[in-house]
N, C-alpha and C positions, 0 to 999 in steps of 0.2 A: 614115496616122493621125498626128494631132498629139500632141506630147509632153505629158504631164500637167503640172499646175502645179508639182508637186514636182520633176519632172524638169527643167523649165525653171529652177526656182530653183537646183537642184543644178548645172546647167550654168553658170549665171551666176556662182555662187560659186566653182566650180572655175576658171573663167576669171579671176575677180577676184583669187584668191589663188594663182595658178599659180606665181608667183615668190616666195612668202612663205617665209622661213626662220627665223622666230622660234619661241617656245614653242608647242607644240600647243594648240589650243583647239577649242571646239565652239560652234555657233550653235543656239539653240532658238527656234522661232517660235511665234506666238500660237495656232496650230492644233495644236501638239504635235510637229510635224515637226522633226527635228534633223539637223544636218550637222556633220561633223568635218573638221578640216584634215588629220588624219593617222589612218590606220587602224592604225599601228604604235605610237603613243605615247598615253599617257593625257593627256587635256586638262588643262592647268594652270588653265584657267578656262572658264566657259561664258558666252557673251554672249547675253543674252535679248532677242529682238526682239519687242516686245509688239503691234505693229500695222503696217499698211502704210506709214504715214508714217515710222516708224523705218527700215523697209527702204529706202524711197526716199532717206532721208537717208544711209544707209550706203553705197548704191551710186551714186546719181545726183548728189548735191550735198554730199559730205562736206567739211567744214573744221573747224577747231578749235572754232568757235563753234557750228555746227549739231550736231555730235556731242555737245558738252558740254551743249547745251540739251536734246537728246534724253535724256541721262542724268538731268539734274536734274528733268525732267518725268516721269521713269519710263517713257518710251517705250522706252529701252534700259536694261538693267541688267546687273550682273555677279555671278556666283556664284564662290566660291572665291577664287583669288589675283587681287585687283584690280590689283596692280602689273604682272602679265604682259599685261594688256589694252592697255597703252600701246605694246607692240611691234606689236600689230595696228593701232592707230591710226596709228602712224608709217608703216607700210606703206601704208595706205589714203591718207594725206595726201600721200605721195610719188609716188603713181600718176600717170602722165601724164593730163592732162585734155583733153577735146575742147573745141572752141570753144564748144559749148553749155554745158558744165559751167563753163567760165571765165566765161561771161556770167552764169550763175545765181549763181556765187560773188561776182562783182562786184556784182550787184544786192543780194545778201544783205548785203554789207559796207556798201553805201550806206544800206540801211534801218536797220542796226544803228547806224551813225553818226548818223543823223537822230533816233534815238529815245533817246539817252542823256540822260535828264532829270536825272541826278545831277550833271552837269557845269555849274558855274556860273562865269561869268566867264572871264578869260584863264587859259590853262594855267599852273599853278604860281603864280597870284596867291594872296595869303593867304586870301581868301574861298573860292576853289576848292579849295585844299589842305585847308582845314578841312572842307569838305563831303566830299572824298574820304576823308580819314582817318576821319571819323565813320561813313561808310558801312561801312567794314571793322571798325573797332575798337569802335564803340559798341554792341556786343551786351552783354547782361547778363553779369556775371562768372560767374553760375551756368551759363552755356553753356560758358565756357572752362575753368573749374576742374576738371571731371571728367577731361579728357584732358590738360591741361597739368601736372597734378600739384600737389604741395605748394608748389613754388617759384613757380608762376605766371609762368614765363619763356617768352615767346613768341618764341624765336629759337634758333639752332643750339646744341645741347648739346655738351659736350666729354667724350668717352668715353675714359677711360684704360685700360679693359680691356673684354673681351667680356662680362663679368659685371655691368658697371655698370648700375644701374637708371636710369631717366630722371631721377628726382629727384637722385640722386647726380651724374649727368653734368651736370645744369644747375647744381648748386652748384659743381662743379669749373670750369664755364665762367665763372661769376661771379668765382671766385678767380683763374682764369687771366688775366682782364682786369685785375684789380686788381694782380696781380703784374707784368704787362707794363708797367703804368703806374708801378709801384713806389710805390703809394699809401701815404702815411705819416700817422701820427697828426697831427691838426690841420690837414692840408692842405685847401684849398678845391677841391671836386670838383663838376663839372657833368655831368649825364647828359642829352643831347639826345634827346628821344623816349624817355622813361623807362619806358614801358609801365605795368605795375602796381607799379612801384617796387622790384623785387627787387634790382637792382644798387645802388640808393640804400641800401637796408637793409643790404646786404652791406658796402658801403663804409663806412657809419657804424658798423655793429654789430661787424664783425670788424677793421676797419682804423682806426677812430676818426677818419675824415675828416668834415669839414663838407660834407655832400652835399646838392646842390640838383638837382632835376629839372624839366624842362619837357615838356609833352605837349599835343597838340591835341585829345585825346579827353576828353570830360567824364567818361565812365565810368571811364577809367583814373585820372584825377586824383582822383576821389572814393574809389575803392578804395585808392589809394596813401595818401591822407590817413588813412584808417581803419587801414591797416596800420602806418603810422608811429606813430600814437597807441597802438595795441595793443602795439607793440614797445618803447614808452617811450623813443624816440630823437628826440623832437620838438625837443630843444634843439640838435641838430646835423644835422637832416634835414628837408627841406621839398620840396614840389612845387607847381608853378604851372601853370595852364591858360593857355598862351601860346605864340606862335610864336617859335622861336629867333631869327628875324630882328629881333624887337623888342628883343633884347638888344644890338643893334649900337650902338656909341657909348658903352657903359657902362664901357669901359676894361678893361685886363688885370686881371681879378678872380680868375682860377682858376689853380691849380697844375697840375691835371690835368682833362682832358675826355674823355668817351667818347660815342660815338654808335653804337648797336647796332640794326641793321635799320631805320634811318631814312633814310639817304642815297639809298636806292632811289627815294624819293618826290621827290627834289630835281630830277632832270632834268639831262641833259648840259650844256645851255646855262647852267644856274645853278650848276654845281659850283664854278667859280672864286669866285663870290660866297659860297657856302657855306663854303669853306675860308678865305676872307679874314675872314669874321665870326668863325669859330672861332679863327683865328690871333690876331685882335685881342683876344679874350676871354682868351687865355692869357698868363701872365706869361712874360717872356723865358726860354727854356730849358725851358718847360713842355711836357708831352707830351700827345698826342691819339691815342686809339685809335678808328679807324673800322672798324666791323664791318659788312660789306654783301655782298649777293649780287651777283655779276658775271656778265655774259654772256661765254661763250667767244668769242674773236675770230673763229673760223671757223663759229660756229653760225648757223643760218638765222634771220633776223628774220621772225617770223610776221606776215602782213598781217591775218589774222583771229585775234585773241587772245582766248581764253576768259577768261584771268586778267584782262586789261585791261578786259574787258566786265563781268565778274561779281565779281571779287575785289579787285583793286587799281586802281581808276580812276586814270588818269594816271601809274601807275607804269611806268617804263621803265628797263631794266637797261643799264648801260654796261660796258665792259671794264675790267679792272684797269689796263691801260695808260692809259686815259682818266682814271681816277680819280687815278693817281699824277701824271700830267701836270698836272692841275688843281691838285693839292695843292702840287707843287713850284713852280708858277707864282705861288703866293701866299706863298712864303717858308718852306715846310715842308721839313725834311730827313727822308727815309725811313730809319727805323732798323730796321724788320723788316716782313716780309709773310708770313703763314701761311695756307695753303689748308686749309680744314676741310670740303671737299666730302663726303668719306665720312661725316663726323660728321653733316652735315645730312641726308644720305640716311637714316641710321639714326634720327635724331630724328623725321623725318617719318613713318617707319614706326611708331614708338612712338605718335605722335599719331593715325595712322589706326587702329591697334589700339584706342586709347582711345575714339575716336569710335564705332567699331563696338560696343565693349563697353557703351557708355552710350547707345546709340541712343534707347531709350524715354525715358530721363531727360532727354536733350537736347531732345526734342520738347515738353517742358513749357515751353521757353523760346524755341524757334525753330520755323519751319515745316519740313515734310519737304523742301521744295525748298531752303531755306537749308542744312539739314543735308547734302543731297546735293551742293550747291555746294562746301561745305568738304571733304567726303570726296573728291570728284574733284580739287579743286585740290591737296590735300595728297598724294594718291597720285600724281598726275601730276607734281608737283614732285619727289617722291622719284625717280621714273623719270628725270626730266631731269638730276638730280644724278648718278644712276648712269651715264647716257650721257655725262656730261661736257659737256653743252650749257651748263650753268650751274655756278658754284662759289660758295663764300662765303669771303671773305678778311678777316682781321684785319690791318689795316695800321697800324703804330705810327709816328707822325709826331712830330717835335720842332720847336718854333719855334726858328729860328736865334737865337743870341746871340753877341756878340762875344768874350766870355771863353771860356777853354778848356773843352772838354767834360768834364763830371763824371760821365758815365754809366759803369757798370762795363764791363770789357773783355769779359765773357762774359754769357750768359743763364742761368748756373747757378742763380741765385736764383729763377728762374721755376719750376724743376722740383724744388725741395727737397721732401722728404716733408711732407705736410700733417700738422699736429699736432692741429688742431681736430676736433670731432665731425663725423660724416658730414653732418648737417643742422644749420645754425645755427638757434637758437631764434628769431632775428629774422625768419626766413622762415616760421615756423609760422602 
């Protein structure tokens, strides 16, 4: 007598997950049948397999792109703890592949590569970078604001305690950056890739700097202009829609420069050029804070990347060593490097909670597929930070000058108790 379809399915899953050691989970299929990885533990999540195509993807040809596509098209879904599902994905992706599976994965990669219509021109040319940035950032602000919170900061927050809210932690991050730069009244400050202007407003409103920002996103530039006008700081705060490379040759105009979550888009080959342009924009002795996600040196580089395909076209992570090497090659001195990996894991979890809490509201502005892309990308990134595959570093750099160093001997002033209110009115 032949085994039933359910028995065959159970045997296949028992074999597939025979060496799995992550959190317990269950699988629920389109016909109502359910399988559990453990009979002794309560499942942390349930992976819902809605059709045969999803099952084929899960067992026969899984990779980061195919699994991600199954999720965004709702062929696969997750109930309960979405973060625990990435242990399952890691196990599946590390499974040894037969020659047939390798062939199928290679074919899938070639088809994905041929179909990337968003990519225009040479990688990291100004035209292509503008298209890549617009793809990710030119969503309406009404999509971002429900889960980013009052500060509208789309980068790693800085949590001083377990009880910190997201808004408080983001305000603390803005202040942490300004303190590291030792930003002072009347200084000329540039924010490269300024987002929706939060650091500009903080630098001008709390520290009295003359703050200037550049961005490639039309939506971000428009929102930033409106926020500057509403805050009444237009005399010392401005934003431009332009590529930072077009500032080359304008001379050393700035006392302090920051770049937060932008250099990930530069590419390893172009890092020396990036640091050279920033160095030339700084006055001698000026400081530059580069805040960026970095790949761990021993982490595996994925050949099929969901994030590269659906979230950050052309975005490639480099290691901290590669970043520092490029900076030093262009005349920068490293003054400090801080790893905020755990902070970004927590930030992303807050964003995922916000996405889920405002699901219906967000669907007024984006499609269900777009919403699911963002949900998967953020949950997966949080898991990657948790595993240590990626980290986020704030590297403080100083342009060399011949005269004696005038920086303080310690970092004590970075951590003095804050006197100002929890949320600056300029961020409202």
